[in-house]
C-alpha positions as CSV (number, residue, x, y, z in Angstrom):
1,M,-8.9,-8.2,-25.8
2,A,-8.5,-4.7,-25.0
3,A,-4.4,-3.2,-25.6
4,A,-2.1,-2.6,-23.2
5,L,-2.2,0.8,-21.6
6,Q,0.7,2.4,-21.5
7,I,1.2,4.1,-17.9
8,P,3.6,6.5,-17.7
9,T,6.1,6.7,-14.4
10,N,6.7,9.2,-12.2
11,P,9.4,9.8,-9.5
12,L,8.8,8.8,-5.8
13,G,10.5,11.2,-4.3
14,A,13.9,12.2,-4.3
15,A,15.5,8.9,-4.1
16,G,15.4,8.4,-7.9
17,Q,12.8,5.7,-8.2
18,R,10.5,5.6,-10.4
19,V,6.7,4.0,-9.7
20,P,3.5,3.8,-12.4
21,R,1.2,6.7,-12.2
22,I,-1.6,3.7,-12.1
23,A,-1.5,0.7,-9.4
24,L,-3.4,-2.3,-8.6
25,G,-4.9,-1.9,-5.4
26,C,-5.6,-5.5,-3.7
27,G,-7.0,-4.5,-0.1
28,N,-10.5,-6.5,-1.1
29,F,-8.5,-9.5,-1.5
30,G,-9.8,-12.5,0.8
31,G,-10.9,-9.2,3.0
32,I,-12.5,-5.5,2.7
33,G,-9.0,-3.7,3.8
34,S,-8.0,-4.4,7.4
35,A,-10.6,-4.4,9.5
36,P,-10.4,-8.2,11.4
37,A,-15.0,-8.5,11.0
38,F,-14.2,-9.0,7.3
39,F,-11.4,-11.4,7.1
40,G,-12.5,-14.4,4.4
41,Q,-14.7,-11.9,2.5
42,G,-14.1,-9.5,-0.6
43,L,-13.1,-11.3,-3.4
44,S,-12.2,-14.7,-3.6
45,H,-8.6,-16.4,-4.1
46,S,-9.6,-17.5,-7.6
47,E,-11.5,-14.0,-8.2
48,A,-8.5,-12.2,-7.2
49,L,-6.4,-14.2,-9.4
50,E,-8.5,-13.5,-12.4
51,L,-8.4,-9.7,-11.2
52,M,-4.8,-9.7,-11.4
53,D,-4.5,-11.4,-15.0
54,A,-6.9,-8.5,-16.4
55,A,-5.3,-5.9,-14.9
56,W,-1.5,-7.3,-15.7
57,A,-3.1,-7.3,-19.7
58,L,-3.8,-4.1,-19.9
59,G,-0.6,-2.6,-18.9
60,I,-0.7,-2.6,-14.7
61,R,2.7,-3.0,-13.5
62,H,2.3,-2.4,-9.7
63,F,0.6,-4.1,-7.0
64,D,-0.4,-2.5,-3.9
65,T,-1.1,-4.5,-0.8
66,A,-0.5,-4.6,3.1
67,D,0.0,-7.3,5.7
68,A,-3.4,-7.0,6.9
69,Y,-5.6,-6.9,4.3
70,G,-7.7,-10.2,4.4
71,G,-6.0,-11.1,7.3
72,G,-2.6,-12.0,5.4
73,R,-4.5,-13.3,2.3
74,S,-3.9,-10.3,-0.1
75,E,-0.5,-11.0,0.2
76,E,-0.8,-14.4,-0.1
77,A,-2.9,-14.0,-3.1
78,I,-0.3,-12.0,-5.2
79,G,2.0,-14.4,-4.2
80,A,0.1,-17.1,-5.6
81,W,-0.3,-15.2,-8.9
82,I,3.6,-14.5,-9.1
83,R,4.4,-18.1,-8.6
84,S,2.0,-19.4,-11.2
85,R,2.1,-16.4,-13.6
86,R,5.9,-16.7,-13.0
87,T,6.2,-12.9,-13.9
88,R,6.4,-10.0,-10.9
89,P,5.1,-6.5,-10.7
90,T,6.5,-4.2,-8.3
91,L,5.0,-3.9,-5.2
92,T,4.0,-1.8,-2.5
93,T,3.0,-3.5,1.2
94,K,2.3,-1.9,4.6
95,V,2.4,-2.5,8.2
96,F,0.9,-1.6,11.4
97,N,-2.9,-3.1,11.4
98,Q,-3.7,-6.0,13.6
99,M,-4.3,-9.4,11.7
100,T,-5.9,-11.1,14.3
101,A,-8.4,-10.6,16.9
102,D,-5.8,-10.4,19.5
103,G,-5.0,-6.7,19.2
104,D,-1.6,-7.5,18.0
105,Q,-0.6,-3.9,16.3
106,G,1.6,-1.0,15.7
107,L,5.4,0.0,14.5
108,A,7.3,-1.5,17.7
109,P,10.5,-2.1,15.8
110,E,10.6,-6.0,16.8
111,R,7.1,-6.7,15.3
112,V,7.6,-4.3,12.2
113,R,11.0,-6.8,11.8
114,R,8.5,-10.3,12.6
115,Q,6.0,-8.8,10.0
116,F,8.1,-8.1,7.0
117,A,9.5,-10.9,7.4
118,S,5.8,-12.6,7.3
119,S,4.8,-10.1,3.8
120,L,8.2,-11.5,2.3
121,E,6.9,-15.2,3.0
122,R,3.2,-15.0,1.9
123,L,4.4,-12.6,-1.5
124,G,7.0,-15.2,-2.5
125,V,9.8,-12.3,-2.9
126,D,12.9,-11.2,-1.6
127,R,11.9,-7.6,-1.8
128,V,9.2,-4.7,-2.1
129,D,9.8,-1.7,-3.7
130,L,8.1,0.1,-1.7
131,Y,7.5,-0.2,2.3
132,L,4.6,2.2,3.9
133,A,3.6,2.6,7.6
134,H,0.2,1.8,7.4
135,E,-0.7,4.7,10.4
136,F,1.1,6.9,12.9
137,D,1.7,5.0,15.8
138,H,1.4,7.6,18.9
139,S,2.8,4.8,21.5
140,V,6.1,4.1,19.5
141,P,9.2,6.9,18.6
142,L,8.7,7.3,14.5
143,S,12.7,7.2,14.7
144,D,12.6,4.0,15.9
145,T,10.2,2.6,13.3
146,I,12.1,4.4,10.6
147,S,15.5,3.2,11.5
148,V,14.2,-0.5,11.0
149,F,12.6,0.5,7.3
150,D,16.7,1.7,6.7
151,E,17.6,-1.3,7.9
152,F,15.6,-3.2,5.4
153,R,16.8,-0.8,2.5
154,D,20.3,-0.8,3.4
155,A,19.9,-4.7,2.8
156,G,18.3,-4.2,-0.2
157,Q,15.2,-5.9,0.7
158,V,13.0,-2.4,0.4
159,I,14.2,0.0,-2.4
160,S,12.1,3.1,-0.7
161,H,9.8,3.5,2.5
162,G,7.2,6.1,3.2
163,V,4.6,6.4,5.3
164,S,0.5,6.5,4.9
165,N,-2.6,7.9,6.6
166,F,-0.4,10.4,8.0
167,D,-1.3,14.0,8.8
168,A,1.0,17.1,7.5
169,L,2.3,17.0,11.5
170,Q,3.0,13.6,11.3
171,L,4.7,13.3,7.7
172,Q,6.7,16.3,8.8
173,Q,8.0,14.3,11.8
174,A,8.7,11.9,9.4
175,L,10.8,14.0,7.0
176,D,12.7,15.8,9.8
177,I,14.3,12.2,10.3
178,G,15.0,12.4,6.7
179,T,14.5,9.0,4.5
180,T,10.5,8.8,3.8
181,S,10.0,9.1,-0.2
182,A,6.4,8.8,-0.4
183,I,2.8,9.3,1.2
184,Q,0.0,7.5,0.1
185,Y,-3.8,8.8,1.3
186,G,-7.1,8.8,0.4
187,Y,-7.8,11.3,-1.9
188,S,-10.7,12.1,-4.6
189,L,-13.2,14.6,-5.9
190,L,-15.3,13.9,-2.3
191,E,-12.3,13.6,-0.4
192,R,-10.0,16.9,-0.9
193,G,-8.7,17.5,3.0
194,D,-4.9,17.1,1.8
195,E,-5.1,20.0,-0.4
196,A,-5.3,22.7,2.5
197,D,-1.2,21.1,3.9
198,V,-0.3,17.3,3.1
199,I,-0.1,17.8,-0.8
200,P,1.9,21.4,-0.2
201,L,4.0,19.8,2.1
202,C,5.2,17.0,-0.6
203,A,5.5,19.5,-3.2
204,R,7.8,21.6,-0.9
205,S,9.6,18.8,0.1
206,G,9.6,16.8,-3.1
207,T,8.1,14.0,-0.9
208,G,5.6,11.5,-3.4
209,Y,2.1,11.8,-3.0
210,M,0.3,8.3,-3.8
211,V,-3.6,8.3,-4.1
212,F,-5.8,5.0,-2.8
213,S,-9.5,5.4,-3.8
214,P,-9.1,7.8,-6.3
215,L,-13.0,6.8,-7.3
216,C,-14.0,7.2,-3.2
217,G,-14.5,3.6,-2.7
218,G,-17.2,3.1,-5.6
219,W,-19.3,6.4,-5.1
220,L,-17.5,7.9,-7.8
221,T,-18.5,5.1,-10.7
222,G,-22.5,5.3,-10.2
223,K,-22.5,1.6,-9.0
224,Y,-24.2,3.1,-5.9
225,R,-27.9,4.2,-6.7
226,R,-30.4,5.8,-4.6
227,G,-33.4,3.1,-3.7
228,A,-31.0,0.1,-5.2
229,A,-29.4,-2.7,-3.4
230,Y,-25.8,-1.8,-3.2
């Protein structure tokens, strides 16, 4: 077995929380991201458990998920792994996307409270380390959503909170409210749009910048070849 990686930690925003520089992305547990059309696909429950075992053996101690990944299957798999292995990674989860075909989605306070309670139940924990708004909701004042995130933080159910997939103007709006610690966005050799405005804004404001899909969904690994089946 390969030796465990010595993964350094970085500060997350101004709150003093530190997170590992490498995390396990769990968006393919029981689905492919948040798309309802793919719920039940991706890695099976047993494959997800095996992957988490391998990641833990390599020294990865932070798992990143969302309530809508696999329609909740991702959080359920992580919860089952935590219970069966009797160990606890630090956790990021998110809220916004729909989990069923009825179109229920968004960042309305009552929905955020309901979804957060469901996330804690699926994960089998009483706290998550980082809670993110998965998308910007144009129909809800962002201050209303962040006030609920603050409630979770003040109750000890969340250590820090932030946003994901916000552009620079939306991130600035979140920062103006005053309690956002981090943003998560896709960034890689092929996807570099944040270099223009989001990353400089993070540098100026002391906001943590967290990358998802640094290998661009596998395009940068060599797994896809011209003329070959993917």
